[in-house]
C-alpha positions in Angstrom: 25.3 1.7 -64.2 22.8 3.6 -62.3 21.6 0.5 -60.5 25.2 -0.4 -59.5 25.6 3.2 -58.4 22.7 2.9 -56.1 24.0 -0.3 -54.6 27.4 1.3 -54.1 25.7 4.3 -52.3 23.8 2.0 -50.0 26.9 0.0 -49.2 28.8 3.2 -48.5 26.0 4.4 -46.1 26.1 1.1 -44.2 29.9 1.4 -43.8 29.5 5.0 -42.5 26.8 3.9 -40.1 29.1 1.1 -38.7 32.2 3.3 -38.5 30.7 6.6 -37.4 27.8 5.3 -35.2 25.1 7.0 -37.2 22.5 4.6 -35.8 19.2 6.5 -35.3 18.2 6.5 -39.0 18.3 2.7 -39.2 17.7 1.6 -35.6 14.5 -0.1 -34.6 12.2 2.2 -32.6 12.6 2.0 -28.8 10.2 -0.3 -27.0 7.8 1.4 -24.7 5.8 -0.2 -21.9 2.5 1.1 -20.6 2.3 1.1 -16.8 -0.8 1.7 -14.7 0.3 3.3 -11.5 -1.1 5.0 -8.4 -1.3 8.8 -8.6 0.0 11.1 -6.0 2.4 10.4 -3.2 4.3 7.4 -4.6 4.4 8.6 -8.2 7.2 11.1 -7.6 9.5 8.4 -6.2 9.0 6.3 -9.2 9.4 9.1 -11.7 12.6 10.2 -10.0 14.2 6.8 -10.3 12.7 5.4 -13.6 15.7 6.8 -15.6 17.9 4.1 -14.1 15.7 1.5 -15.8 15.6 3.2 -19.1 19.3 3.7 -19.1 19.9 0.1 -18.2 17.5 -1.5 -20.7 16.7 1.0 -23.3 13.0 0.4 -22.6 10.9 3.4 -22.0 7.9 3.4 -19.6 4.7 5.4 -20.2 3.3 6.0 -16.7 -0.5 6.4 -16.6 -1.7 7.3 -13.1 -5.0 7.4 -11.3 -6.3 7.7 -7.8 -6.9 4.6 -5.7 -10.5 3.7 -6.7 -10.1 4.9 -10.3 -6.9 2.8 -10.7 -8.7 -0.4 -9.9 -11.5 0.4 -12.3 -9.1 1.3 -15.1 -7.1 -1.9 -14.6 -10.2 -4.0 -14.5 -11.5 -2.4 -17.7 -8.2 -2.8 -19.5 -7.7 -6.4 -18.6 -11.3 -7.7 -18.8 -12.4 -6.1 -22.0 -9.4 -6.8 -24.2 -8.6 -3.1 -24.4 -5.0 -4.1 -23.7 -4.1 -0.6 -22.5 -1.5 -1.7 -20.0 1.4 -4.0 -20.2 2.3 -3.8 -16.5 0.1 -2.9 -13.6 0.7 -1.6 -10.1 -2.0 -3.1 -7.9 -3.1 -3.3 -4.3 -3.0 -6.9 -3.0 -6.7 -7.2 -2.4 -7.2 -6.7 -6.2 -5.1 -9.8 -7.1 -7.8 -12.4 -6.7 -10.2 -10.5 -8.9 -7.6 -9.8 -11.6 -5.6 -13.0 -11.4 -7.2 -14.7 -14.4 -6.0 -11.8 -16.6 -2.4 -11.8 -15.4 0.7 -13.7 -16.5 1.9 -16.2 -13.8 5.3 -15.1 -12.5 6.5 -18.3 -10.9 9.6 -18.4 -13.2 10.3 -14.7 -12.4 10.3 -15.4 -8.7 13.4 -17.6 -9.2 15.3 -14.7 -10.9 14.7 -11.9 -8.3 16.1 -13.4 -5.1 12.7 -13.8 -3.5 14.2 -15.4 -0.4 15.1 -11.8 0.6 11.4 -10.8 0.6 9.5 -10.7 3.8 7.3 -13.8 3.3 4.0 -12.1 3.8 4.8 -9.6 1.1 5.4 -12.4 -1.4 2.2 -14.1 -0.3 0.3 -10.9 -1.2 0.8 -11.7 -4.9 -0.4 -15.3 -4.7 -3.8 -16.6 -5.5 -5.0 -20.2 -5.6 -1.5 -21.4 -5.4 0.0 -19.3 -8.2 2.2 -16.2 -8.0 0.6 -13.6 -10.2 2.3 -10.4 -8.9 5.5 -9.6 -7.0 5.8 -7.1 -4.1 7.0 -3.6 -4.7 5.9 -1.5 -1.8 4.7 -3.2 1.4 2.3 -1.1 3.4 1.1 -2.0 6.9 -0.8 -0.4 9.7 1.3 0.3 12.8 1.1 2.4 15.9 2.6 5.8 16.4 3.0 7.6 19.7 4.6 10.8 21.1 7.6 9.7 23.0 8.0 13.0 24.7 4.4 13.1 26.0 4.6 9.6 27.2 7.8 10.3 29.1 6.4 13.4 30.7 3.4 11.5 32.1 5.5 8.4 33.0 3.6 6.2 30.5 4.9 3.1 28.7 4.1 2.3 25.1 0.7 0.6 24.9 0.5 -3.1 24.5 -3.3 -3.6 24.4 -6.2 -1.6 23.1 -7.3 -1.1 26.8 -3.9 0.6 27.3 -4.6 2.8 24.4 -8.0 3.9 25.7 -6.5 4.6 29.1 -3.6 6.6 27.6 -5.9 8.5 25.3 -8.0 9.7 28.3 -4.9 10.8 30.1 -3.2 12.6 27.2 -6.3 14.2 25.7 -6.0 17.9 26.3 -8.4 20.0 24.3 -7.2 23.2 26.1 -3.8 22.7 24.5 -5.2 21.4 21.2 -3.8 17.9 21.7 -6.1 14.9 21.1 -5.4 11.6 22.7 -5.8 9.6 19.6 -6.0 10.0 15.8 -7.7 7.9 13.1 -10.3 8.4 10.4 -14.1 7.9 10.9 -17.1 8.8 8.8 -17.1 8.2 5.1 -13.4 8.2 4.3 -12.1 5.1 2.6 -9.7 4.4 5.5 -12.6 3.9 7.9 -12.9 0.3 6.5 -9.3 -0.4 7.7 -9.9 0.9 11.2 -13.2 -1.0 11.7 -11.6 -4.2 10.2 -8.6 -3.8 12.5 -10.7 -3.6 15.6 -12.8 -6.5 14.5 -9.7 -8.6 13.9 -8.2 -7.6 17.2 -11.3 -8.8 19.1 -11.0 -12.2 17.3 -13.6 -11.5 14.6 -13.1 -12.6 11.0 -15.0 -11.0 8.1 -15.9 -14.3 6.5 -16.3 -17.7 8.1 -14.9 -21.0 6.6 -18.1 -21.3 4.5 -17.7 -17.8 2.9 -20.5 -16.3 5.0 -20.4 -13.1 7.0 -19.0 -13.5 10.5 -19.4 -9.8 11.6 -22.6 -9.9 13.6 -21.4 -11.4 16.9 -21.0 -10.2 20.5 -17.3 -9.8 19.9 -17.9 -7.8 16.8 -20.2 -5.5 18.7 -17.6 -5.0 21.4 -15.0 -4.1 18.9 -17.2 -1.6 17.1 -18.2 -0.1 20.4 -14.5 0.4 21.2 -14.1 2.3 17.9 -17.0 4.6 18.7 -15.8 5.1 22.2 -12.2 6.1 21.4 -13.5 8.8 19.0 -14.3 10.8 22.1 -10.6 11.4 22.5 -9.9 12.2 18.9 -9.8 15.7 17.2 -13.3 17.3 17.0 -13.4 17.0 13.2 -12.3 13.3 13.1 -15.5 12.2 11.4 -14.4 14.2 8.3 -10.8 13.1 8.4 -8.9 11.4 5.6 -5.6 9.5 5.4 -3.8 12.8 4.9 -5.5 14.4 7.9 -4.3 11.7 10.2 -0.7 12.3 9.1 -1.1 16.1 9.2 -2.6 16.1 12.7 0.4 14.1 14.0 2.8 16.2 12.0 1.5 19.4 13.7 1.7 17.9 17.2 -2.0 17.9 17.7 -2.4 14.2 18.7 -0.6 11.9 21.1 -1.2 8.6 19.3 -2.3 7.4 16.0 -2.8 4.2 13.9 -1.6 4.9 10.4 -0.3 3.2 7.3 3.5 3.1 7.0 3.1 5.1 3.8 1.9 8.0 5.8 4.9 8.0 8.2 7.6 9.6 6.0 6.3 13.2 6.4 6.3 12.8 10.2 10.1 12.7 10.1 10.5 15.6 7.7 12.3 18.2 9.9 11.4 21.1 7.6 7.6 20.5 7.9 7.0 18.3 11.0 6.9 19.7 14.5 7.4 16.2 15.9 10.3 14.9 13.8 12.5 12.8 16.1 9.8 12.7 18.9 7.8 9.8 17.7 7.9 6.1 18.5 6.7 3.4 16.2 5.5 -0.1 17.3 3.4 -3.0 16.2 -0.3 -2.5 16.7 -1.7 -3.2 20.2 -3.8 -6.3 20.8 -7.2 -7.2 21.9 -7.4 -11.0 22.0 -4.7 -11.0 19.3 -2.3 -8.7 17.5 -3.4 -8.2 13.8 -1.6 -5.5 11.8 -3.3 -5.2 8.5 -1.0 -5.4 5.5 -1.6 -3.7 2.2 1.2 -4.7 -0.2 1.4 -2.8 -3.5 2.5 -5.3 -6.1 3.4 -5.4 -9.8 1.9 -7.7 -12.4 2.0 -8.4 -16.2 -1.0 -8.4 -18.4 -1.5 -11.9 -20.0 -2.3 -10.2 -23.3 0.8 -8.0 -23.6 2.9 -8.4 -26.7 5.9 -7.1 -24.7 6.5 -9.9 -22.3 10.3 -9.7 -22.3 10.3 -6.0 -21.6 7.6 -6.4 -19.0 9.6 -9.0 -17.2 12.7 -6.8 -17.2 10.6 -4.0 -15.6 9.2 -6.3 -12.9 12.7 -7.6 -12.1 14.0 -4.0 -11.8 11.2 -2.5 -9.7 11.4 -5.4 -7.3 15.2 -5.4 -7.1 17.3 -4.5 -4.1 18.8 -1.6 -6.1 15.5 0.0 -6.7 14.4 -0.7 -3.1 17.4 1.1 -1.7 17.1 4.0 -4.1 13.4 4.4 -3.4 13.7 4.1 0.4 16.5 6.7 0.5 14.9 9.1 -2.0 14.3 12.3 -0.1 10.5 12.4 -0.5 8.5 14.7 1.6 5.2 13.0 1.1 5.9 9.3 1.2 8.5 6.6 0.6 8.2 3.5 -1.4 9.2 0.9 1.1 11.0 -2.2 -0.2 9.7 -5.7 0.6 13.2 -6.9 1.1 14.6 -7.7 4.5 18.0 -6.6 3.4 16.7 -3.1 2.6 14.5 -2.6 5.6 17.2 -3.8 8.0 20.0 -1.7 6.3 21.4 0.9 8.7 21.2 3.7 6.1 17.5 3.0 5.6 16.8 2.8 9.3 18.5 6.1 9.9 16.5 7.7 7.1 13.3 6.0 8.1 13.2 5.6 11.9 10.0 3.5 11.6 11.7 0.9 9.4 12.2 -1.6 12.3 8.5 -1.4 13.2 7.6 -1.7 9.6 9.7 -4.9 9.3 8.4 -6.3 12.5 4.8 -5.6 11.6 5.1 -7.1 8.1 6.5 -10.4 9.6 3.1 -11.0 11.4 0.8 -8.9 9.1 -2.7 -10.2 8.4 -4.2 -10.2 4.9 -7.7 -9.4 4.0 -9.8 -12.3 2.8 -8.4 -13.6 -0.5 -11.6 -13.7 -2.5 -12.5 -12.0 -5.8 -15.4 -10.2 -4.1 -13.2 -8.4 -1.6 -13.2 -4.9 -3.3 -17.0 -4.9 -3.0 -16.9 -6.2 0.6 -14.4 -3.6 1.5 -16.7 -0.9 0.3 -19.5 -2.2 2.4 -17.3 -2.2 5.5 -16.5 1.4 4.8 -20.2 2.3 4.5 -21.0 0.4 7.7 -18.2 2.1 9.5 -19.3 5.5 8.3 -22.9 4.9 9.5 -21.8 3.5 12.9 -19.1 6.2 13.7 -21.4 9.1 12.7 -24.2 7.7 14.8 -26.5 7.2 11.8 -27.2 3.7 13.0 -26.5 1.8 16.2 -23.5 -0.6 16.4 -25.8 -3.6 16.4 -27.9 -2.3 13.5 -24.8 -1.4 11.5 -23.2 -4.8 11.9 -26.5 -6.6 11.0 -26.7 -4.5 7.8 -23.0 -5.2 7.0 -23.5 -9.0 7.5 -26.5 -8.9 5.1 -24.6 -6.9 2.5 -21.6 -9.3 2.7 -23.8 -12.3 2.3 -25.5 -10.8 -0.8 -22.1 -10.1 -2.4 -20.8 -13.6 -1.7 -24.0 -15.3 -3.0 -23.6 -13.7 -6.5 
């Protein structure tokens, strides 16, 4: 009788669970994904919107953040050692070739996410050797920013060439009023690689030739690097210690007339509570030398090949690349940065263009954006470009010597 009593008790409990919805005691534990993500200015946008994914799917996301350089190292360590720390990974596009062999191909996911709405260059950012390993989430690109009010006062037109920029920087540079003609980074900051590379590209120089050898020690390369050094004369006095944040802050305080900056640094410029130049700025595609070459830097999302949570990971990838998330992220009232959707329908939406006045320039720049060389060695090459740029812009070495050293360093990396 006792055995049948126990059976009856369990049966009664099951009925009560079904009728009254007392599920937590018997439900399977919630599935949780581990996500590697960039710390800082984009993290707040994701955290503010992640609840929509949890509510929709019941899948929780453990967000582990790290600064830029540390993030790459942590992802490489997790993927290459079998540590299996992350299920999904937020990664800068230059990392894709180096990490591709550890990622799950996403060709089938592409068909599910309406990829025809993506700006083509952003989708290409996640491809390597003919395979789609990641999908675009936040397309970054370098574009040109200028003070419309100052240009109108002096009767100047937005610059079309780098020669125009140098001329305008000379005209608008006014140390007495605390206004620099131009604004970039120089010295040892990580962004120095982007500026040196941009000038090299604009002068028709590639980093690698068709044989995978360095192509940076040429007359055109020396002319491009000399331009970089020369225009620093019209930048803020402390430019050689500037960081990404300093470029944005200098523009925000009205202390520079022009700048080249990543789109991810533009949102604070239109923050009326903290920016003295909100509504006074123009945004255009980068000027040209012999060609126009806006550098792209698309943040993408990938799935670890070793994850045991593939279905949940796929759902997260589909959500974070969706139009719904793209709209929510673009319109989120961030004061530090936005996450910009790779979707044409989002960047061209009137609500987004009103909230983000630079959205048209972002979309136009992405359509013609140039990628860094798609080789696994790129992270190491990029660091050598930064070091060379630092030595050149601080006067530690001459332009010619710095480019010779850079070429030798690149060739050593590529020969390994």
